N, C-alpha and C positions, 0 to 999 in steps of 0.2 A: 640279622637282628629283625626283619620284616616279617618272618614267622612268628616270632617271638611278640611283635607289635600286633599280629592278627589274634594271638592267643589274649592278649591285653585287651582289644576291642571286645572280644567274645565275652570275657568276664565282666568288663563294663556293661554291657548290654543286659546280661543276665542281672547284675546288681541293680541296673537302671530299672528294669522291669519289676524287680521285687520291691525296690524302694517306692515305686509309684503305686503298686498294690497296698503297701503298707500305709499310705497316706489315705486310702480309701478305708483301711481298717480302722483308721482313726475316726472317721465318719460313722462307721457301722458302731464303733463302741459308744461314741457320744449319744447316737440314737437309741440303742439298748439302754444305757444309763438313763436317759431322760424319760424312756418309756416305762422303765421299771419303777423310777420315782414317781411317776404320774399315778400308775396303777396302785403302787402303795398308798399314796396320800388319798387318792379319789375312792378307791375301793377296798382299802385296807388288806391288799392281797400282796404277797411277795414271793419270790422264786429263787431258791439258792442256785439254781441253774443259771439263772439270768446273771445272779450276782457274780458266779464264777466265771461265766463267758466274758463279762467284762474285762475281769484281769488276765484271763486266756489271751483275748484280743490285745490288751495292753502289752501283755509279755511277747506276743508276735511282733507287735510294731517294734519294741525295743530290740529284741534280738535279731530279727531279720532285716532290720533297718541299719545295722551297725555297718555292714559292708558299703550300704548306699551312703552312709554319713562319710566314710574313708573316701570313697568316689568323689564325692561334692567337697572335699576338705573341709568338712564342717565340725571336724574333732579339734579338741583343745590344743592350741598352739599359743606360745608366748610372742605375740606379733611385735611387741617392742623391741625384743631381742633378734627375732628372726629377721626383722626388717632391716637391721644393721648388717647382716651377714651377707657375703656375696652369693648368687645363686648357685654357684658350684659347692659352696659350703653347706648351704641348705639342704641340697640334694644328698650330699654325703651323710649329713646327719640323718636325713630320712632312711637311707639305704642301710644305716647302722641300727637305726630303730626298729625298722622292718625285721632284719636279720636277727638282732640280738633280744628284742623284747616283744614284738607282736607274734612272731611265729612259734617260739616257744609257749608265750602265754596262750595262744589259740590250740596248740597241741595238747598242753595239760588240761585245759577246759574240755576240750573233746574227750581226751582220756578218761577224765574223772566222770563226765556226764553221760558217756554212753552207757555204761553198766546200769544206771539208775533208770535210763528210758528202757532198757532191754527187759530188766526186772519189772517194771510198770506193765510194760507191753505183755509179757509172759503170765503175769498174773492177774492181768485184767484189772489194776490197782483202780479203786474208786475213791471219790471225795469222801471224808467222814462225815460231811454234812448232808442232812437229809435232801433227797433228791438232788444231790451234786453230780458232777460229772466225771467221765472216765479220765483218768490223770495222763496217760502214756502221750497223748498229743502235745501237752504243754511241757512235758519232760523232753519230747522231740526237738522243741525250739532251741533248745540250748547248744546241742551239737551242731544242729542246722546253722543257727546264727553264727557259731564261731568257725563253721566250714566256711560260710560265705565272706565272712571278714577276712580269713586267711586267704581265700582266693583273690580277694580285692587286693590284699596284700602283695600277692603275685604279680597281678596287674601293676599296682603302683611301682614295684621293685622294678619291672621291665622298663617302665616309663622313666624312672629316675637314671637307671643305667644307660638307657637310650641317649638321654641328654648328655650325661657324663662322658660318653663315647662321641659325642658330636653328631649324632644320627637322629636326633629328636628335639622337639621343643621342650622348654622348661614349663611344666605343667603347674609348678608352683607360683609363677611370675603371671600366668594368665589371669585375665579379670574373673573368669568364671571361679576360680581357686582362691580368690581373694574373701576375707571376712567382710562383713557389712561395714565394720570399723574402717578397714583398708579401703574399700570402695569409697566411702565417705571422704576419707582424707585425700584420695586420688581426685574426686570431684571438686574439693576445696582448693586443691593444689592446681588444677586447671582453671577454676574461676578466677584464682589470684593471677595466675598467668595472663589470662585475657584482659583483666582489669589493668595490669601492670603496662601489656601493650596498647591498650586504649588510652591510656594517660599519656604516652608519648607523642 
């Protein structure tokens, strides 16, 4: 299992790096958007290229950050229900979800989006707006994003199976994997315990 955990850590590092890059893209998008708005209001000038680059960068953040979101366990969970389940049950549910939902969904999306990217690249497809941008880079984000998400699925599957075989920690129970609400609840529980001990 140590070989697979090495693969898992490598995938985690890749998505961690990409995720940190996407946080900078948010700043770049904001600066471009603000600059474009200022130039439009102050000088009555506008650029379709600058408008399009904003949504290109937003698409990059959304698509390339999906794997990072999975790594950080920030995807949607029903905490009320999952909090009542045992760690083994939660991990088995994740294994089933990764194998039966995540992997097929990612493969279908890659399969359907790849021809669009190839066609746009081969034809040099441009935006229909005057002064617009070339389209293939934004089309490339779709298969790239789903590939990163699927890779993170491989990493998470390895971690879940490692825990279920008794050879690794339960990443779903670690504080880093908790949602903000779960962290608040944990802090309140600790505070209540401290107050109860102080009252004795």
